[in-house]
C-alpha positions in Angstrom: 134.3 66.8 130.2 133.6 68.6 132.4 129.9 69.6 133.6 129.8 72.8 132.7 131.1 72.5 129.3 128.6 69.3 128.3 125.6 72.1 130.1 126.8 74.5 127.6 126.5 72.2 124.6 123.0 71.2 125.6 121.9 74.4 125.8 122.8 75.5 122.4 121.0 72.1 121.2 118.1 73.0 122.3 118.1 76.8 121.3 115.7 78.2 118.9 116.0 81.2 117.1 113.1 83.8 117.4 112.0 83.7 114.0 111.1 80.1 114.9 110.4 80.2 118.8 107.8 82.8 117.8 106.8 82.0 114.8 102.6 82.8 114.7 100.2 79.7 115.0 97.0 81.0 114.6 95.8 83.9 112.5 95.2 86.3 115.8 99.2 86.2 115.9 99.7 86.9 112.7 101.1 91.4 112.7 99.9 93.4 109.4 97.6 90.9 107.4 94.4 92.0 109.1 92.6 92.4 105.5 93.7 88.7 105.3 92.6 87.8 107.9 89.2 89.8 107.6 88.5 87.9 104.7 89.3 84.5 105.4 87.7 84.8 108.6 84.2 85.4 106.8 84.8 82.8 104.1 84.8 80.1 106.7 81.8 81.5 108.5 79.8 81.3 105.7 80.9 78.1 104.0 83.1 79.9 101.3 86.4 78.4 101.1 87.9 78.3 98.2 89.8 75.2 96.5 93.2 77.2 96.0 94.8 80.2 97.3 97.4 82.4 96.4 100.0 83.9 98.9 102.3 86.6 97.6 104.9 89.1 99.3 108.2 90.0 99.7 110.4 87.6 102.5 109.5 87.1 105.9 106.1 88.6 105.7 104.3 85.7 106.6 103.6 83.4 103.6 104.9 80.0 104.4 103.4 80.4 107.8 99.7 81.9 106.7 100.1 78.9 104.6 100.4 76.5 107.7 97.8 78.2 109.8 95.1 78.0 107.0 95.9 74.0 106.7 95.4 73.8 110.7 92.2 75.9 110.0 90.5 73.5 107.4 91.8 70.0 109.2 90.5 71.9 113.0 89.1 69.0 115.0 88.6 69.4 118.5 86.5 67.2 121.2 83.7 69.9 120.9 84.3 71.1 117.3 84.8 69.1 113.9 84.9 71.5 110.9 86.9 74.3 109.5 87.6 76.9 111.7 89.3 80.1 112.0 89.6 80.3 115.7 91.9 78.2 116.8 92.5 79.1 120.6 92.4 75.5 121.5 95.1 73.3 120.0 93.0 70.5 117.2 94.3 66.5 117.3 96.7 68.2 113.9 97.8 71.2 114.7 100.9 70.6 116.5 102.2 67.8 113.2 100.7 70.5 110.8 102.6 73.5 112.4 105.4 71.1 112.5 105.5 70.1 108.8 105.1 66.7 109.7 101.6 65.5 109.2 100.9 62.8 106.5 98.0 65.2 104.8 99.5 68.6 104.6 102.2 68.1 101.7 105.1 71.0 101.5 106.6 71.1 98.4 109.4 73.3 97.8 108.9 74.6 93.8 112.5 75.5 93.6 113.6 72.0 93.7 110.6 70.4 92.3 110.6 72.2 89.1 109.8 69.6 86.3 106.4 67.9 85.2 106.9 64.5 86.8 106.7 66.1 90.2 103.6 67.7 89.5 102.3 64.2 87.9 103.5 62.7 91.0 100.7 65.2 92.8 98.4 64.7 90.2 98.4 61.0 90.7 97.9 61.0 94.4 95.1 63.7 94.4 92.3 60.8 93.8 93.3 59.3 97.4 91.8 60.4 100.3 93.8 61.5 103.2 94.6 59.5 106.0 93.3 61.4 108.9 92.4 64.7 108.6 89.5 66.4 107.1 91.5 68.2 103.7 95.0 66.8 101.7 96.6 70.3 101.7 98.9 70.7 99.3 101.4 73.9 100.1 103.8 74.5 96.8 106.5 77.3 97.9 108.3 79.5 95.7 105.5 78.2 93.0 106.7 80.2 90.0 110.2 78.9 89.6 107.5 75.6 88.2 108.6 75.5 84.6 105.9 76.1 82.1 104.7 72.3 81.2 104.3 71.8 85.0 101.8 74.5 85.0 100.3 73.5 82.5 99.8 69.8 83.9 98.1 71.6 86.9 95.6 73.4 85.0 93.0 70.7 85.2 93.4 69.7 88.4 93.7 73.5 90.7 90.4 74.1 88.6 88.1 70.6 89.7 90.4 69.4 92.2 88.6 66.6 94.5 86.6 67.8 97.6 89.0 66.4 99.9 92.2 68.4 98.3 93.1 71.9 99.0 96.1 73.8 97.2 97.9 76.4 98.9 100.6 78.6 96.8 103.2 81.1 98.1 105.4 83.5 95.8 107.5 86.1 96.1 107.3 86.6 92.1 103.5 86.8 91.2 104.2 88.3 87.8 106.2 85.1 87.4 103.0 82.8 87.8 100.7 82.2 84.4 97.5 84.2 84.8 95.8 81.1 83.5 96.9 79.8 87.4 96.0 82.7 88.8 91.9 82.9 87.6 91.5 79.1 89.3 93.1 81.0 92.5 92.1 83.3 95.1 95.0 85.7 96.0 95.8 87.5 99.1 99.0 89.7 98.5 100.6 89.9 102.1 101.9 93.7 102.9 105.2 94.6 104.5 105.2 95.1 107.8 105.2 98.9 108.7 108.1 100.0 111.1 105.2 100.8 114.3 104.3 97.9 114.4 107.2 95.9 114.1 108.7 97.8 117.2 106.1 97.3 118.8 106.6 93.2 118.0 110.0 93.6 118.6 110.0 95.4 122.2 107.7 92.8 123.2 109.3 89.4 122.3 112.5 91.3 124.2 110.3 91.8 127.1 109.1 88.0 127.4 113.4 87.0 126.5 114.4 89.1 129.5 116.5 91.5 126.9 117.1 95.3 127.3 116.8 97.0 124.2 117.1 100.3 123.4 113.9 102.3 121.4 116.7 103.6 119.3 117.8 100.1 118.6 114.2 98.8 117.8 114.1 101.7 115.4 117.3 101.0 113.3 116.0 97.0 113.5 112.9 97.8 112.1 114.3 100.3 109.3 117.1 97.4 108.6 114.4 94.7 108.1 112.4 96.7 105.5 109.1 95.4 106.3 109.8 91.7 107.3 109.4 90.0 110.5 111.7 87.8 110.3 114.5 89.6 109.3 113.8 91.8 112.6 113.6 89.3 114.8 117.1 87.8 112.7 118.7 91.0 113.4 117.1 91.1 117.1 118.8 87.8 117.6 122.2 88.8 116.0 122.3 92.0 117.9 121.5 89.8 121.7 124.1 88.1 121.0 126.7 90.6 119.7 125.7 92.7 122.8 125.8 89.7 125.1 122.2 89.8 126.5 121.8 93.9 126.0 121.0 95.6 122.8 122.4 99.3 122.5 121.8 102.0 119.5 125.5 101.8 119.1 125.8 97.8 119.0 123.0 97.8 116.3 124.8 100.1 114.8 128.1 99.0 114.8 126.9 95.4 113.6 124.9 96.5 110.7 127.2 98.8 109.8 125.0 101.9 109.7 125.8 105.6 110.0 124.5 107.3 113.1 120.9 109.2 112.0 121.8 112.3 114.2 125.4 112.8 112.1 123.5 111.9 108.8 121.7 114.7 109.2 124.9 116.5 110.3 126.3 115.7 107.1 122.9 117.4 104.8 123.2 120.3 106.7 127.1 121.0 105.5 126.4 119.9 102.2 123.4 122.3 101.7 125.2 125.0 103.5 128.0 123.8 100.2 130.5 123.5 102.8 132.7 121.3 101.4 135.2 120.7 104.1 132.8 120.2 106.9 131.3 117.6 105.1 134.0 115.2 103.8 135.0 115.7 107.3 131.6 114.6 108.9 132.1 111.6 106.1 135.8 110.4 107.4 134.7 110.8 110.9 131.8 108.5 110.0 133.5 105.8 107.6 136.4 105.6 110.7 133.7 104.5 113.1 132.9 101.9 110.7 130.3 102.8 108.6 129.7 101.6 104.9 130.2 104.4 102.6 127.3 103.6 100.2 125.3 103.1 103.4 125.9 106.8 104.4 125.0 108.4 101.0 122.0 105.8 100.9 121.0 107.1 104.4 121.6 110.8 103.0 119.1 110.0 100.6 116.5 108.3 102.5 116.9 112.0 104.8 116.9 114.0 101.6 113.6 111.9 100.2 111.9 112.4 104.2 112.8 116.3 103.5 111.0 115.9 100.6 107.9 114.7 101.9 107.6 116.6 105.1 106.8 119.8 102.6 103.4 118.2 101.3 103.2 115.6 104.3 103.8 116.9 107.5 102.0 113.7 108.8 104.9 111.7 107.9 106.5 112.9 111.3 104.8 110.3 113.2 106.7 107.7 111.5 107.7 105.2 114.7 111.4 104.6 112.8 112.4 108.0 112.8 114.7 109.5 115.6 113.6 112.8 117.9 116.1 114.8 115.9 115.1 113.8 112.5 112.0 114.9 113.3 113.1 118.5 114.0 115.6 119.1 112.2 113.9 117.7 108.8 110.8 119.8 109.5 113.2 122.7 109.9 115.2 122.0 106.4 111.5 121.3 104.8 110.3 124.6 105.5 113.9 125.9 104.2 114.8 124.6 101.3 112.8 124.0 97.7 111.6 121.1 96.4 113.9 121.9 93.2 117.4 121.8 95.1 115.9 118.4 96.8 115.2 117.1 93.5 118.5 118.0 92.4 120.3 116.4 95.1 118.0 113.4 95.2 119.1 112.7 91.3 122.6 113.8 92.0 122.5 110.5 95.5 120.6 107.9 92.8 123.4 108.7 90.5 126.4 108.4 93.1 124.9 105.3 95.2 126.3 102.8 92.4 129.2 104.7 91.3 130.4 104.2 95.2 128.8 99.9 95.2 130.7 99.2 92.1 133.7 101.5 92.4 137.2 99.4 93.7 137.4 102.8 96.0 134.5 103.1 97.9 135.5 106.1 100.4 137.1 108.4 96.9 134.0 107.9 95.0 131.6 108.6 98.1 133.8 111.8 98.8 133.4 112.6 95.1 129.4 112.6 95.7 129.8 114.8 98.2 132.1 117.3 96.9 129.3 117.7 93.7 126.7 117.4 96.0 128.4 120.7 98.1 129.0 122.5 95.1 125.7 122.3 93.3 123.9 123.5 96.5 125.1 126.8 95.9 124.7 127.3 92.0 121.7 129.1 91.1 118.8 127.0 89.5 118.3 127.3 85.9 115.6 129.7 86.0 117.8 132.1 88.3 120.4 131.9 85.4 118.5 132.5 82.7 116.5 135.9 84.6 120.2 137.1 85.2 121.5 136.5 81.7 118.5 138.1 80.1 118.1 141.0 82.7 121.6 141.7 82.9 121.5 142.7 85.8 123.2 141.4 89.5 120.3 139.6 91.8 120.6 141.6 95.3 123.0 140.2 98.0 120.1 140.2 100.6 117.5 138.6 97.7 116.4 134.9 99.3 117.7 131.9 97.7 116.4 128.7 96.1 117.5 126.4 98.8 116.1 129.1 101.5 119.4 130.5 102.8 120.2 134.2 101.6 123.4 134.4 99.3 124.7 136.4 96.2 124.4 134.0 94.3 124.1 134.7 91.1 125.4 138.4 89.4 125.3 139.6 86.0 129.1 141.5 84.8 128.2 143.5 81.8 131.5 144.9 80.7 131.4 147.9 77.8 133.3 146.3 74.3 137.1 147.6 74.5 140.4 146.6 73.8 140.8 145.8 77.1 138.7 143.3 77.4 138.0 141.7 74.3 134.6 143.4 74.2 132.9 140.4 76.4 129.5 140.3 76.9 127.5 139.9 80.2 128.2 136.7 81.8 126.6 135.7 84.7 128.8 134.7 87.6 128.3 132.5 90.9 130.3 133.2 94.4 131.0 129.6 95.4 132.4 129.3 99.1 136.0 127.5 99.1 137.6 125.1 101.9 139.2 128.1 103.6 136.2 130.3 104.1 136.8 132.3 101.0 134.8 132.1 97.9 135.6 131.8 94.4 133.7 133.0 91.1 132.3 130.5 88.8 131.6 131.2 85.0 128.0 129.7 84.0 128.7 131.0 80.6 131.5 131.6 78.5 130.9 134.0 76.0 132.6 134.2 72.7 135.0 136.8 72.0 133.8 139.8 69.6 136.2 142.2 68.0 136.8 145.2 69.6 136.3 147.2 66.2 133.4 145.6 65.3 129.9 147.5 64.8 126.7 145.6 63.4 125.1 147.5 60.5 121.4 148.7 60.9 118.9 146.3 59.8 116.3 148.1 57.7 112.8 146.4 58.6 110.9 144.9 56.5 107.6 146.9 55.3 104.4 145.7 56.8 102.6 143.2 54.1 99.1 143.6 54.8 96.9 139.8 55.6 93.1 139.8 55.6 92.3 136.2 54.1 94.0 133.2 53.3 94.5 134.6 49.9 96.5 136.6 51.2 99.1 134.3 52.7 98.9 132.2 49.4 100.0 135.8 47.7 102.9 136.0 50.2 103.8 132.3 49.9 103.8 133.0 46.1 105.9 136.0 46.7 108.7 134.5 48.7 108.9 131.8 46.7 107.9 128.8 49.3 105.7 126.6 48.1 106.0 124.0 50.7 104.6 126.8 52.8 101.9 127.6 50.2 100.8 123.7 49.9 100.4 123.6 53.4 98.7 126.2 54.3 95.8 125.1 51.3 95.7 121.8 52.8 95.6 122.7 56.8 94.6 125.4 57.2 91.1 126.4 58.0 89.1 129.8 59.2 87.5 129.1 62.7 
């Protein structure tokens, strides 16, 4: 094999993914978990160190990393420091082995593959023995919710009163599956999702250290796709670097993840809100042809709809670092123009349509049908408008503002006099809907039942008024109408106030 081939093989073997290379080694490097770090810092400073901790959170927020840092802090020892400490700036005697997961006194166990009572019995038998070289024997049990009921019960007594040289650290993504009897014996920390702004800054810092040119829009896309997970964001960045041959652009990330262009999502939203079916379908087809997944397009459409709704009540949502400039500007405009009723209706239709697209064997057709329904409904009057039009029997003015902020003659009451020619139809509420060729067609909201042309209702004489001055009068009236059930109800339940 050539020297170049050997060099490439050695380089590939020595490469470490970004998630491992930049894994935090101390509490100061943890991002987004300041409340937990503050609590642990105060606990170590005052000597109030618990015997067990429960770390919970979604994947990739730092549960296992925090457990290793905590084990390192418990066994921290240098030439000048020989006590537990959260100040881990200097590498201690046990730090390297603990962070690499090979220290003899720090035992890591995956509860997903060690679920039975026999595994817990082994731990219970070994906790009696003192640590070999460290200050504490630390048991890190990952995905602890996977333990069986018998295993949890077997651990309770040891967890409540462990030997002074033993500490337990549990990590789980399903905190509700952990018995309350176990939770009550642990100090619990909920590791939060990392906000998009913090993730963008973190990714930008790592890209700078790696000497990689990354677009700001690409970082925002990666942070949004990671959903608050630092590990996921680094994995996506690693993949994007390989995809772009050392440079990361927004177009490359969008193509790699099958995402739609956020600016084009806003264009699609505008077409749908205007009721322009032809333009909406053309825009969707263009996005699909460039590699966007149909379900992802509708999901992004729902996210933008949610953003517009939030902006009506929380204008500071524009400060989100994951938003593009186009989303900020046009989102604010839509928030001023669209009503909450229209936005809520669009949201509900998208929530119903996304699963349809995901489960369909023809996702493109399913997505197009969802867009057609959305564009069709955008021009419909709200329920209040339709009811008012039906009750008043009058047409809505052409210049009246629509509920979605666009002036249109949306609802027209069409009263017709009874005659043999029209079958005696009564007032019918109608709506004018735009068509693909730019025209408009009339859609009936209510189809009235036909009435005979010669039918004239007979006048009904008004019943003479019955004076009611007391409960006795009401009872007498019930007797006169032979309504015994009402009479009994009045006697039992009605009281004068």
